[in-house]
MOPAC internal coordinates of N, CA, C and O (Angstrom, degrees):
PM7 1SCF
backbone

  N    0.0000 0     0.00 0     0.00 0    0    0    0
  C    1.4468 1     0.00 0     0.00 0    1    0    0
  C    1.5286 1   108.49 1     0.00 0    2    1    0
  O    1.2310 1   120.46 1   -53.07 1    3    2    1
  N    1.3045 1   116.73 1   126.93 1    3    2    1
  C    1.4596 1   121.28 1   176.69 1    5    3    2
  C    1.5207 1   109.19 1   -90.87 1    6    5    3
  O    1.2310 1   120.74 1   -45.02 1    7    6    5
  N    1.3240 1   116.18 1   134.98 1    7    6    5
  C    1.4603 1   121.41 1  -179.39 1    9    7    6
  C    1.5137 1   109.40 1  -128.03 1   10    9    7
  O    1.2310 1   120.18 1   -48.43 1   11   10    9
  N    1.3145 1   117.26 1   131.57 1   11   10    9
  C    1.4590 1   122.70 1   171.07 1   13   11   10
  C    1.5258 1   107.16 1   -95.77 1   14   13   11
  O    1.2310 1   120.53 1   -36.36 1   15   14   13
  N    1.3292 1   116.59 1   143.64 1   15   14   13
  C    1.4644 1   121.22 1   178.94 1   17   15   14
  C    1.5163 1   109.12 1  -119.15 1   18   17   15
  O    1.2310 1   120.84 1   -53.45 1   19   18   17
  N    1.3296 1   116.01 1   126.55 1   19   18   17
  C    1.4539 1   123.42 1   172.05 1   21   19   18
  C    1.5214 1   106.37 1  -120.16 1   22   21   19
  O    1.2310 1   120.19 1   -72.35 1   23   22   21
  N    1.3384 1   117.23 1   107.65 1   23   22   21
  C    1.4623 1   122.00 1   178.07 1   25   23   22
  C    1.5221 1   107.55 1   -98.38 1   26   25   23
  O    1.2310 1   120.67 1   -56.60 1   27   26   25
  N    1.3286 1   116.32 1   123.40 1   27   26   25
  C    1.4538 1   120.81 1  -174.39 1   29   27   26
  C    1.5109 1   113.75 1  -106.96 1   30   29   27
  O    1.2310 1   121.24 1   -33.72 1   31   30   29
  N    1.3332 1   115.23 1   146.28 1   31   30   29
  C    1.4583 1   123.39 1   178.94 1   33   31   30
  C    1.5260 1   107.69 1  -130.21 1   34   33   31
  O    1.2310 1   120.69 1   -58.07 1   35   34   33
  N    1.3170 1   116.29 1   121.93 1   35   34   33
  C    1.4649 1   120.77 1   177.78 1   37   35   34
  C    1.5263 1   109.10 1   -78.96 1   38   37   35
  O    1.2310 1   121.17 1   -44.41 1   39   38   37
  N    1.3369 1   115.37 1   135.59 1   39   38   37
  C    1.4617 1   121.42 1   179.70 1   41   39   38
  C    1.5201 1   109.68 1  -132.65 1   42   41   39
  O    1.2310 1   121.15 1   -16.74 1   43   42   41
  N    1.3277 1   115.41 1   163.26 1   43   42   41
  C    1.4630 1   119.55 1  -179.31 1   45   43   42
  C    1.5230 1   113.15 1   -98.53 1   46   45   43
  O    1.2310 1   120.03 1   159.39 1   47   46   45
  N    1.3280 1   117.54 1   -20.61 1   47   46   45
  C    1.4597 1   121.47 1  -175.26 1   49   47   46
  C    1.5222 1   108.40 1  -141.77 1   50   49   47
  O    1.2310 1   120.35 1   -69.56 1   51   50   49
  N    1.3303 1   116.94 1   110.44 1   51   50   49
  C    1.4609 1   120.40 1  -174.18 1   53   51   50
  C    1.5323 1   113.57 1   -64.30 1   54   53   51
  O    1.2310 1   118.29 1   130.35 1   55   54   53
  N    1.3252 1   120.87 1   -49.65 1   55   54   53
  C    1.4683 1   118.83 1  -179.70 1   57   55   54
  C    1.5360 1   112.30 1   -58.47 1   58   57   55
  O    1.2310 1   120.05 1   138.59 1   59   58   57
  N    1.3202 1   117.51 1   -41.41 1   59   58   57
  C    1.4675 1   121.00 1   178.90 1   61   59   58
  C    1.5251 1   110.30 1   -63.87 1   62   61   59
  O    1.2310 1   120.15 1   136.53 1   63   62   61
  N    1.3324 1   117.32 1   -43.47 1   63   62   61
  C    1.4645 1   121.32 1   179.54 1   65   63   62
  C    1.5201 1   111.08 1   -65.48 1   66   65   63
  O    1.2310 1   119.98 1   137.33 1   67   66   65
  N    1.3278 1   117.65 1   -42.67 1   67   66   65
  C    1.4643 1   120.91 1   179.64 1   69   67   66
  C    1.5241 1   109.93 1   -60.93 1   70   69   67
  O    1.2310 1   120.15 1   138.32 1   71   70   69
  N    1.3040 1   117.32 1   -41.68 1   71   70   69
  C    1.4621 1   120.78 1   178.23 1   73   71   70
  C    1.5240 1   110.88 1   -62.85 1   74   73   71
  O    1.2310 1   120.20 1   130.76 1   75   74   73
  N    1.3293 1   117.22 1   -49.24 1   75   74   73
  C    1.4671 1   120.51 1  -177.23 1   77   75   74
  C    1.5264 1   111.77 1   -65.69 1   78   77   75
  O    1.2310 1   120.12 1   131.26 1   79   78   77
  N    1.3280 1   117.37 1   -48.74 1   79   78   77
  C    1.4696 1   120.15 1  -178.53 1   81   79   78
  C    1.5293 1   110.62 1   -65.89 1   82   81   79
  O    1.2310 1   120.02 1   146.62 1   83   82   81
  N    1.3132 1   117.56 1   -33.38 1   83   82   81
  C    1.4536 1   120.28 1   176.23 1   85   83   82
  C    1.5221 1   111.47 1   -62.22 1   86   85   83
  O    1.2310 1   120.73 1   138.33 1   87   86   85
  N    1.3337 1   116.21 1   -41.67 1   87   86   85
  C    1.4671 1   119.87 1   177.34 1   89   87   86
  C    1.5278 1   110.68 1   -72.14 1   90   89   87
  O    1.2310 1   119.86 1   143.07 1   91   90   89
  N    1.3114 1   117.87 1   -36.93 1   91   90   89
  C    1.4677 1   122.59 1   179.74 1   93   91   90
  C    1.5268 1   110.85 1   -64.33 1   94   93   91
  O    1.2310 1   120.40 1   132.32 1   95   94   93
  N    1.3179 1   116.84 1   -47.68 1   95   94   93
  C    1.4690 1   121.15 1  -174.64 1   97   95   94
  C    1.5230 1   113.82 1   -86.84 1   98   97   95
  O    1.2310 1   119.91 1   156.63 1   99   98   97
  N    1.3010 1   117.77 1   -23.37 1   99   98   97
  C    1.4612 1   119.69 1  -179.93 1  101   99   98
  C    1.5134 1   112.03 1    78.71 1  102  101   99
  O    1.2310 1   121.52 1    29.98 1  103  102  101
  N    1.3162 1   114.69 1  -150.02 1  103  102  101
  C    1.4638 1   121.83 1  -173.65 1  105  103  102
  C    1.5309 1   111.87 1   -80.13 1  106  105  103
  O    1.2310 1   120.87 1  -100.80 1  107  106  105
  N    1.3200 1   115.94 1    79.20 1  107  106  105
  C    1.4675 1   120.49 1   172.29 1  109  107  106
  C    1.5273 1   107.65 1  -124.48 1  110  109  107
  O    1.2310 1   120.92 1   -27.62 1  111  110  109
  N    1.3120 1   115.85 1   152.38 1  111  110  109
  C    1.4605 1   120.37 1   179.48 1  113  111  110
  C    1.5246 1   109.98 1   -63.62 1  114  113  111
  O    1.2310 1   121.08 1   -35.87 1  115  114  113
  N    1.3181 1   115.54 1   144.13 1  115  114  113
  C    1.4620 1   120.18 1   175.06 1  117  115  114
  C    1.5228 1   108.45 1  -142.98 1  118  117  115
  O    1.2310 1   121.79 1   -18.67 1  119  118  117
  N    1.3139 1   114.19 1   161.33 1  119  118  117
  C    1.4629 1   119.06 1   176.40 1  121  119  118
  C    1.5165 1   109.25 1  -150.78 1  122  121  119
  O    1.2310 1   121.41 1   -18.79 1  123  122  121
  N    1.3384 1   114.90 1   161.21 1  123  122  121
  C    1.4637 1   122.93 1  -178.79 1  125  123  122
  C    1.5218 1   108.85 1  -111.98 1  126  125  123
  O    1.2310 1   119.59 1   -77.54 1  127  126  125
  N    1.3297 1   118.39 1   102.46 1  127  126  125
  C    1.4670 1   118.90 1  -179.62 1  129  127  126
  C    1.5307 1   113.11 1   -72.89 1  130  129  127
  O    1.2310 1   120.82 1   157.78 1  131  130  129
  N    1.3312 1   116.03 1   -22.22 1  131  130  129
  C    1.4667 1   121.08 1   178.56 1  133  131  130
  C    1.5215 1   107.95 1  -163.59 1  134  133  131
  O    1.2310 1   119.61 1     8.34 1  135  134  133
  N    1.3269 1   118.35 1  -171.66 1  135  134  133
  C    1.4630 1   120.23 1  -173.97 1  137  135  134
  C    1.5275 1   114.64 1   -85.96 1  138  137  135
  O    1.2310 1   119.32 1  -175.35 1  139  138  137
  N    1.3352 1   118.90 1     4.65 1  139  138  137
  C    1.4736 1   120.83 1   177.90 1  141  139  138
  C    1.5280 1   112.64 1  -123.75 1  142  141  139
  O    1.2310 1   119.89 1  -173.23 1  143  142  141
  N    1.3410 1   117.82 1     6.77 1  143  142  141
  C    1.4605 1   121.08 1  -178.47 1  145  143  142
  C    1.5239 1   111.49 1  -135.96 1  146  145  143
  O    1.2310 1   121.49 1   -25.43 1  147  146  145
  N    1.3297 1   114.75 1   154.57 1  147  146  145
  C    1.4720 1   122.99 1   168.23 1  149  147  146
  C    1.5173 1   105.78 1  -138.38 1  150  149  147
  O    1.2310 1   120.70 1   -41.94 1  151  150  149
  N    1.3324 1   116.27 1   138.06 1  151  150  149
  C    1.4605 1   123.01 1  -176.95 1  153  151  150
  C    1.5264 1   109.25 1  -122.20 1  154  153  151
  O    1.2310 1   120.60 1   -47.03 1  155  154  153
  N    1.3468 1   116.46 1   132.97 1  155  154  153
  C    1.4573 1   122.11 1   174.93 1  157  155  154
  C    1.5241 1   108.57 1  -111.94 1  158  157  155
  O    1.2310 1   120.74 1   -45.64 1  159  158  157
  N    1.3218 1   116.19 1   134.36 1  159  158  157
  C    1.4572 1   122.16 1   178.14 1  161  159  158
  C    1.5210 1   107.98 1   -90.46 1  162  161  159
  O    1.2310 1   120.72 1   -70.46 1  163  162  161
  N    1.3375 1   116.23 1   109.54 1  163  162  161
  C    1.4635 1   120.96 1  -177.20 1  165  163  162
  C    1.5178 1   112.16 1   -85.10 1  166  165  163
  O    1.2310 1   120.62 1   145.35 1  167  166  165
  N    1.3154 1   116.42 1   -34.65 1  167  166  165
  C    1.4611 1   123.98 1   178.49 1  169  167  166
  C    1.5298 1   106.04 1  -164.27 1  170  169  167
  O    1.2310 1   120.51 1    -4.77 1  171  170  169
  N    1.3062 1   116.64 1   175.23 1  171  170  169
  C    1.4627 1   119.34 1   179.40 1  173  171  170
  C    1.5325 1   110.04 1   -55.44 1  174  173  171
  O    1.2310 1   120.82 1   -57.57 1  175  174  173
  N    1.3044 1   116.04 1   122.43 1  175  174  173
  C    1.4675 1   122.81 1   176.10 1  177  175  174
  C    1.5318 1   113.52 1    67.69 1  178  177  175
  O    1.2310 1   120.21 1  -159.85 1  179  178  177
  N    1.3337 1   117.20 1    20.15 1  179  178  177
  C    1.4724 1   121.23 1   179.81 1  181  179  178
  C    1.5275 1   109.07 1  -133.03 1  182  181  179
  O    1.2310 1   121.30 1   -61.93 1  183  182  181
  N    1.3257 1   115.13 1   118.07 1  183  182  181
  C    1.4523 1   121.02 1  -172.14 1  185  183  182
  C    1.5235 1   110.75 1  -130.81 1  186  185  183
  O    1.2310 1   121.24 1   -32.82 1  187  186  185
  N    1.3155 1   115.24 1   147.18 1  187  186  185
  C    1.4604 1   122.48 1   171.39 1  189  187  186
  C    1.5220 1   105.51 1  -119.50 1  190  189  187
  O    1.2310 1   120.83 1   -48.51 1  191  190  189
  N    1.3279 1   116.02 1   131.49 1  191  190  189
  C    1.4557 1   117.91 1   179.58 1  193  191  190
  C    1.5076 1   110.98 1  -133.27 1  194  193  191
  O    1.2310 1   121.36 1   -27.24 1  195  194  193
  N    1.3250 1   115.01 1   152.76 1  195  194  193
  C    1.4550 1   121.75 1   171.92 1  197  195  194
  C    1.5164 1   107.28 1  -112.19 1  198  197  195
  O    1.2310 1   121.49 1   -32.26 1  199  198  197
  N    1.3219 1   114.75 1   147.74 1  199  198  197
  C    1.4581 1   120.70 1   179.01 1  201  199  198
  C    1.5210 1   108.18 1  -140.56 1  202  201  199
  O    1.2310 1   120.88 1   -44.20 1  203  202  201
  N    1.3149 1   115.93 1   135.80 1  203  202  201
  C    1.4592 1   120.06 1   178.88 1  205  203  202
  C    1.5207 1   108.96 1   -69.69 1  206  205  203
  O    1.2310 1   121.29 1   -69.42 1  207  206  205
  N    1.3184 1   115.14 1   110.58 1  207  206  205
  C    1.4615 1   124.79 1   175.54 1  209  207  206
  C    1.5253 1   106.45 1  -149.45 1  210  209  207
  O    1.2310 1   119.92 1  -104.12 1  211  210  209
  N    1.3226 1   117.76 1    75.88 1  211  210  209
  C    1.4656 1   121.29 1  -173.17 1  213  211  210
  C    1.5265 1   114.08 1   -53.38 1  214  213  211
  O    1.2310 1   120.44 1   146.80 1  215  214  213
  N    1.3240 1   116.76 1   -33.20 1  215  214  213
  C    1.4728 1   119.66 1  -177.93 1  217  215  214
  C    1.5236 1   112.22 1   -69.84 1  218  217  215
  O    1.2310 1   119.47 1   164.59 1  219  218  217
  N    1.3140 1   118.61 1   -15.41 1  219  218  217
  C    1.4688 1   122.09 1  -179.95 1  221  219  218
  C    1.5330 1   112.89 1  -114.24 1  222  221  219
  O    1.2310 1   120.12 1   174.58 1  223  222  221
  N    1.3156 1   117.37 1    -5.42 1  223  222  221
  C    1.4679 1   121.56 1  -176.08 1  225  223  222
  C    1.5284 1   111.06 1   -60.52 1  226  225  223
  O    1.2310 1   121.44 1   -38.33 1  227  226  225
  N    1.3172 1   114.84 1   141.67 1  227  226  225
  C    1.4638 1   120.96 1   175.32 1  229  227  226
  C    1.5144 1   115.41 1    93.74 1  230  229  227
  O    1.2310 1   119.48 1  -177.56 1  231  230  229
  N    1.3298 1   118.59 1     2.44 1  231  230  229
  C    1.4593 1   121.20 1  -175.86 1  233  231  230
  C    1.5281 1   114.43 1  -112.81 1  234  233  231
  O    1.2310 1   119.69 1  -179.17 1  235  234  233
  N    1.3218 1   118.19 1     0.83 1  235  234  233
  C    1.4678 1   120.96 1  -176.92 1  237  235  234
  C    1.5210 1   111.50 1   -78.37 1  238  237  235
  O    1.2310 1   121.49 1   -30.08 1  239  238  237
  N    1.3330 1   114.75 1   149.92 1  239  238  237
  C    1.4596 1   123.00 1   171.58 1  241  239  238
  C    1.5157 1   106.75 1  -135.75 1  242  241  239
  O    1.2310 1   121.10 1   -69.05 1  243  242  241
  N    1.3348 1   115.50 1   110.95 1  243  242  241
  C    1.4565 1   121.87 1  -179.26 1  245  243  242
  C    1.5172 1   107.27 1  -126.88 1  246  245  243
  O    1.2310 1   120.35 1   -44.34 1  247  246  245
  N    1.3283 1   116.93 1   135.66 1  247  246  245
  C    1.4619 1   120.33 1   176.08 1  249  247  246
  C    1.5166 1   109.55 1  -123.22 1  250  249  247
  O    1.2310 1   121.24 1   -49.45 1  251  250  249
  N    1.3167 1   115.24 1   130.55 1  251  250  249
  C    1.4577 1   123.33 1   174.71 1  253  251  250
  C    1.5224 1   106.85 1  -105.93 1  254  253  251
  O    1.2310 1   119.76 1   -35.89 1  255  254  253
  N    1.3117 1   118.06 1   144.11 1  255  254  253
  C    1.4636 1   121.67 1   176.32 1  257  255  254
  C    1.5225 1   106.08 1  -116.65 1  258  257  255
  O    1.2310 1   120.77 1   -60.33 1  259  258  257
  N    1.3250 1   116.13 1   119.67 1  259  258  257
  C    1.4626 1   121.23 1  -174.55 1  261  259  258
  C    1.5196 1   111.15 1  -113.50 1  262  261  259
  O    1.2310 1   120.89 1   -22.60 1  263  262  261
  N    1.3188 1   115.90 1   157.40 1  263  262  261
  C    1.4586 1   121.35 1  -179.11 1  265  263  262
  C    1.5160 1   113.37 1   -74.48 1  266  265  263
  O    1.2310 1   120.08 1   155.30 1  267  266  265
  N    1.3328 1   117.45 1   -24.70 1  267  266  265
  C    1.4614 1   121.89 1  -178.20 1  269  267  266
  C    1.5240 1   108.52 1  -136.71 1  270  269  267
  O    1.2310 1   120.68 1   -94.31 1  271  270  269
  N    1.3288 1   116.30 1    85.69 1  271  270  269
  C    1.4617 1   120.93 1  -177.23 1  273  271  270
  C    1.5266 1   110.94 1   -62.17 1  274  273  271
  O    1.2310 1   120.09 1   135.35 1  275  274  273
  N    1.3183 1   117.44 1   -44.65 1  275  274  273
  C    1.4669 1   119.53 1  -179.49 1  277  275  274
  C    1.5283 1   110.68 1   -60.88 1  278  277  275
  O    1.2310 1   120.40 1   138.51 1  279  278  277
  N    1.3155 1   116.84 1   -41.49 1  279  278  277
  C    1.4633 1   120.56 1   178.36 1  281  279  278
  C    1.5160 1   111.64 1   -64.71 1  282  281  279
  O    1.2310 1   120.40 1   138.07 1  283  282  281
  N    1.3334 1   116.83 1   -41.93 1  283  282  281
  C    1.4620 1   120.64 1   178.22 1  285  283  282
  C    1.5225 1   110.15 1   -61.07 1  286  285  283
  O    1.2310 1   120.82 1   131.69 1  287  286  285
  N    1.3353 1   116.03 1   -48.31 1  287  286  285
  C    1.4646 1   120.64 1  -177.81 1  289  287  286
  C    1.5282 1   111.63 1   -63.28 1  290  289  287
  O    1.2310 1   120.29 1   139.14 1  291  290  289
  N    1.3258 1   117.04 1   -40.86 1  291  290  289
  C    1.4624 1   120.45 1   179.25 1  293  291  290
  C    1.5281 1   110.59 1   -65.07 1  294  293  291
  O    1.2310 1   120.61 1   137.52 1  295  294  293
  N    1.3269 1   116.43 1   -42.48 1  295  294  293
  C    1.4641 1   120.20 1   179.29 1  297  295  294
  C    1.5246 1   110.89 1   -64.67 1  298  297  295
  O    1.2310 1   120.24 1   135.72 1  299  298  297
  N    1.3369 1   117.15 1   -44.28 1  299  298  297
  C    1.4668 1   120.75 1   178.83 1  301  299  298
  C    1.5278 1   110.24 1   -62.51 1  302  301  299
  O    1.2310 1   120.39 1   137.41 1  303  302  301
  N    1.3308 1   116.85 1   -42.59 1  303  302  301
  C    1.4661 1   120.69 1   178.73 1  305  303  302
  C    1.5268 1   110.43 1   -61.26 1  306  305  303
  O    1.2310 1   120.72 1   142.26 1  307  306  305
  N    1.3268 1   116.23 1   -37.74 1  307  306  305
  C    1.4562 1   120.28 1   177.52 1  309  307  306
  C    1.5155 1   112.68 1   -64.47 1  310  309  307
  O    1.2310 1   120.81 1   158.59 1  311  310  309
  N    1.3333 1   116.05 1   -21.41 1  311  310  309
  C    1.4698 1   121.09 1   176.99 1  313  311  310
  C    1.5283 1   111.16 1  -100.47 1  314  313  311
  O    1.2310 1   120.57 1  -168.16 1  315  314  313
  N    1.3423 1   116.51 1    11.84 1  315  314  313
  C    1.4628 1   120.97 1   175.31 1  317  315  314
  C    1.5141 1   115.63 1    86.84 1  318  317  315
  O    1.2310 1   119.56 1  -166.47 1  319  318  317
  N    1.3269 1   118.44 1    13.53 1  319  318  317
  C    1.4683 1   122.02 1  -178.99 1  321  319  318
  C    1.5270 1   108.71 1  -113.04 1  322  321  319
  O    1.2310 1   120.75 1   -60.61 1  323  322  321
  N    1.3312 1   116.18 1   119.39 1  323  322  321
  C    1.4581 1   121.06 1  -179.06 1  325  323  322
  C    1.5303 1   110.23 1  -122.24 1  326  325  323
  O    1.2310 1   120.40 1   -30.69 1  327  326  325
  N    1.3344 1   116.85 1   149.31 1  327  326  325
  C    1.4702 1   118.67 1  -178.84 1  329  327  326
  C    1.5241 1   112.29 1   -71.93 1  330  329  327
  O    1.2310 1   121.81 1   -27.69 1  331  330  329
  N    1.3047 1   114.14 1   152.31 1  331  330  329
  C    1.4593 1   121.62 1   174.76 1  333  331  330
  C    1.5185 1   109.83 1   -75.73 1  334  333  331
  O    1.2310 1   121.02 1   144.34 1  335  334  333
  N    1.3408 1   115.65 1   -35.66 1  335  334  333
  C    1.4606 1   120.62 1  -179.61 1  337  335  334
  C    1.5239 1   109.68 1  -155.55 1  338  337  335
  O    1.2310 1   121.64 1   -16.64 1  339  338  337
  N    1.3231 1   114.46 1   163.36 1  339  338  337
  C    1.4576 1   121.67 1   176.21 1  341  339  338
  C    1.5197 1   107.39 1  -137.51 1  342  341  339
  O    1.2310 1   120.74 1   -33.56 1  343  342  341
  N    1.3334 1   116.20 1   146.44 1  343  342  341
  C    1.4588 1   119.85 1   177.11 1  345  343  342
  C    1.5167 1   110.12 1  -147.91 1  346  345  343
  O    1.2310 1   121.57 1   -22.42 1  347  346  345
  N    1.3255 1   114.60 1   157.58 1  347  346  345
  C    1.4527 1   121.84 1   175.58 1  349  347  346
  C    1.5205 1   107.34 1  -125.15 1  350  349  347
  O    1.2310 1   120.74 1   -53.76 1  351  350  349
  N    1.3109 1   116.19 1   126.24 1  351  350  349
  C    1.4596 1   121.32 1   179.96 1  353  351  350
  C    1.5237 1   110.47 1   -81.47 1  354  353  351
  O    1.2310 1   120.42 1   -12.95 1  355  354  353
  N    1.3076 1   116.81 1   167.05 1  355  354  353
  C    1.4555 1   122.72 1  -178.39 1  357  355  354
  C    1.5181 1   114.45 1   -56.59 1  358  357  355
  O    1.2310 1   120.63 1   151.54 1  359  358  357
  N    1.3288 1   116.41 1   -28.46 1  359  358  357
  C    1.4681 1   119.94 1   179.73 1  361  359  358
  C    1.5253 1   112.61 1   -88.37 1  362  361  359
  O    1.2310 1   120.39 1  -175.11 1  363  362  361
  N    1.3268 1   116.86 1     4.89 1  363  362  361
  C    1.4533 1   121.65 1   178.16 1  365  363  362
  C    1.5111 1   115.44 1    92.28 1  366  365  363
  O    1.2310 1   119.97 1   169.43 1  367  366  365
  N    1.3228 1   117.67 1   -10.57 1  367  366  365
  C    1.4626 1   120.54 1   177.30 1  369  367  366
  C    1.5281 1   108.20 1   -65.36 1  370  369  367
  O    1.2310 1   121.33 1   -42.39 1  371  370  369
  N    1.3225 1   115.05 1   137.61 1  371  370  369
  C    1.4624 1   120.67 1  -178.44 1  373  371  370
  C    1.5257 1   110.33 1  -111.87 1  374  373  371
  O    1.2310 1   121.22 1   -25.92 1  375  374  373
  N    1.3263 1   115.28 1   154.08 1  375  374  373
  C    1.4643 1   120.75 1   179.16 1  377  375  374
  C    1.5204 1   109.27 1  -145.35 1  378  377  375
  O    1.2310 1   121.48 1   -45.52 1  379  378  377
  N    1.3211 1   114.78 1   134.48 1  379  378  377
  C    1.4599 1   121.95 1   172.14 1  381  379  378
  C    1.5198 1   107.21 1  -111.71 1  382  381  379
  O    1.2310 1   120.32 1   -43.92 1  383  382  381
  N    1.3131 1   117.00 1   136.08 1  383  382  381
  C    1.4632 1   121.60 1  -179.63 1  385  383  382
  C    1.5219 1   109.13 1  -110.02 1  386  385  383
  O    1.2310 1   121.68 1   -55.47 1  387  386  385
  N    1.3223 1   114.40 1   124.53 1  387  386  385
  C    1.4595 1   122.63 1   177.41 1  389  387  386
  C    1.5230 1   107.48 1  -113.01 1  390  389  387
  O    1.2310 1   120.37 1   -24.80 1  391  390  389
  N    1.3285 1   116.89 1   155.20 1  391  390  389
  C    1.4650 1   121.61 1   175.03 1  393  391  390
  C    1.5205 1   108.65 1  -129.03 1  394  393  391
  O    1.2310 1   121.39 1   -49.16 1  395  394  393
  N    1.3254 1   114.94 1   130.84 1  395  394  393
  C    1.4564 1   119.21 1   176.59 1  397  395  394
  C    1.5287 1   109.14 1   -76.76 1  398  397  395
  O    1.2310 1   119.05 1    -4.16 1  399  398  397
  N    1.3215 1   119.42 1   175.84 1  399  398  397
  C    1.4643 1   120.73 1  -177.57 1  401  399  398
  C    1.5325 1   114.65 1   -59.43 1  402  401  399
  O    1.2310 1   119.55 1   157.50 1  403  402  401
  N    1.3285 1   118.46 1   -22.50 1  403  402  401
  C    1.4636 1   121.06 1   177.22 1  405  403  402
  C    1.5212 1   112.77 1   -87.90 1  406  405  403
  O    1.2310 1   119.89 1   171.74 1  407  406  405
  N    1.3369 1   117.82 1    -8.26 1  407  406  405
  C    1.4583 1   121.40 1  -178.33 1  409  407  406
  C    1.5015 1   114.64 1    96.47 1  410  409  407
  O    1.2310 1   119.46 1  -177.29 1  411  410  409
  N    1.3302 1   118.64 1     2.71 1  411  410  409
  C    1.4633 1   121.32 1   175.89 1  413  411  410
  C    1.5234 1   108.77 1   -61.81 1  414  413  411
  O    1.2310 1   120.50 1   -39.04 1  415  414  413
  N    1.3385 1   116.65 1   140.96 1  415  414  413
  C    1.4570 1   121.93 1  -179.32 1  417  415  414
  C    1.5288 1   110.55 1   -92.07 1  418  417  415
  O    1.2310 1   121.13 1   -55.68 1  419  418  417
  N    1.3204 1   115.44 1   124.32 1  419  418  417
  C    1.4464 1   122.15 1   175.84 1  421  419  418
  C    1.5257 1   106.56 1  -119.26 1  422  421  419
  O    1.2310 1   120.72 1   -75.31 1  423  422  421
  N    1.3273 1   116.23 1   104.69 1  423  422  421
  C    1.4474 1   120.70 1   178.18 1  425  423  422
  C    1.5108 1   109.85 1   -91.01 1  426  425  423
  O    1.2310 1   121.10 1   -34.61 1  427  426  425
  N    1.3204 1   115.51 1   145.39 1  427  426  425
  C    1.4623 1   120.60 1   175.10 1  429  427  426
  C    1.5136 1   106.54 1  -130.00 1  430  429  427
  O    1.2310 1   121.32 1   -62.56 1  431  430  429
  N    1.3349 1   115.08 1   117.44 1  431  430  429
  C    1.4556 1   120.25 1  -177.79 1  433  431  430
  C    1.5118 1   112.13 1  -108.07 1  434  433  431
  O    1.2310 1   122.09 1   -17.46 1  435  434  433
  N    1.3323 1   113.60 1   162.54 1  435  434  433
  C    1.4610 1   119.67 1   178.22 1  437  435  434
  C    1.4974 1   110.79 1  -152.88 1  438  437  435
  O    1.2310 1   120.98 1   -24.27 1  439  438  437
  N    1.3132 1   115.72 1   155.73 1  439  438  437
  C    1.4641 1   122.10 1   179.70 1  441  439  438
  C    1.5278 1   109.88 1   -64.36 1  442  441  439
  O    1.2310 1   120.41 1   -17.66 1  443  442  441
  N    1.3243 1   116.81 1   162.34 1  443  442  441
  C    1.4668 1   119.46 1   178.77 1  445  443  442
  C    1.5302 1   111.55 1   -52.79 1  446  445  443
  O    1.2310 1   121.09 1   -35.88 1  447  446  445
  N    1.3251 1   115.51 1   144.12 1  447  446  445
  C    1.4730 1   121.01 1  -178.11 1  449  447  446
  C    1.5138 1   110.33 1   -67.90 1  450  449  447
  O    1.2310 1   120.10 1   180.00 1  451  450  449

């Protein structure tokens, strides 16, 4: 069974969110399905989108798992985006937590170093 994933994040200001998520995600394809959303293609059939919903902004929790966490973090830092916190779990899996301008939590995890 093939499944497409669209993970949504409510935001209060679309231009501000597009700027931040663009710097957070880097060079990935994106598109505008309408005037209140922006969608980024993270991988085949896997999308992250923001939608203007001020009453819900700041409550999302999304975690991405990447093949090279250190590389992701270095690239994001080079674009001015730094994590709020970092942790390593007992099994060695690592996670960096980022917050967008509305306070939504974007976790980025990686396999043990």
